[in-house]
N, C-alpha and C positions, 0 to 999 in steps of 0.2 A: 040937584041939577048943577049948582055952583061947585059942589063938591067934585062931581064927575069932571066938570071943567078944569079944575085946579089939579086934580089927579092927572088928567090928560096933558096939561101943560107940565107938570113935574116929570111925568114919565117922559115926555119929549125931551125935556132938558137933560134928564138922565141918559136917555138914549144918545143925545148929541154929544154929551161930555164923554161918555164911553166910546163912541165912534172917534171922537177926536184923539183920545189917549190911544185908542187901537192903531189909528193911521199914523200917528207920530211915533209910536212904539215900533211900527213896521216900516217906517221911512227908510229910504236907500241913501247911503252916505256918498260922498263924493268919490272916495275911494273904491266903493262898489260900483259906480257908474264908470269910472276909469277902467276897472277891471273888466266890465261888461264890454266896453267899447274895445279893449284890447282883444278880448275873445271874438268879437264880431269881425275884427279886422283879420285875425288869425284864420277865422272861418273863411273868409273871402279870399285870402292868400291860398289856402288849402284847396278851396273850389277851383280857382284858376290854375293851380298845379295839377288838379285831378283833370281838368279839361285838356290841359296841354298832354299829359300822359295818355289819355283816351285818344287824341289826336295821333300821337305817336305810335301807339298800339294798332290804330287802324292803318297808318301808313306801312308798318312793319308786316301786318298782315297781308296787305296787298302786294308787297314785295316778295314775301314768301310764296303766295300763290303763284306770282309770276315766274319765280324760280322753279317751282314744283312743275309748272307747265312746260318750261323749257326742258326740265329733267325727263319728263315723260316723252318730249319730242325727240330728245336725244336717245332714250331707250328704244323708241320705235325705229329710228334710223339704225341703231346698233343691231337690233333683231333683223332688219331688213338686210343689212349688210352681211350678218352671219349666214342668213338664209341663202344670199347670192354666193357666199363663199362655199357653202356646203354643196350648192349645185356644180359650181365650177370643179371641185374636188371629186366628184363622182363621175 
């Protein structure tokens, strides 16, 4: 019974020691943290730029739609004018 308890304690200590070494070996350095923060800032900046570009694209698409509408209107007026000219010449 005591042997089992000793074995459990020894296994627990070994697991704790191995875990500590694993965590210490996989730690993150200050330089890596600084790089991570720089990348986060870069992502934030790029996301803001992307949002701005999406807004600009939307504005341009609306502008194009308005110009296309005006162009269609002009074409209709041109066709009507041409039809009226054709009637007069007959």
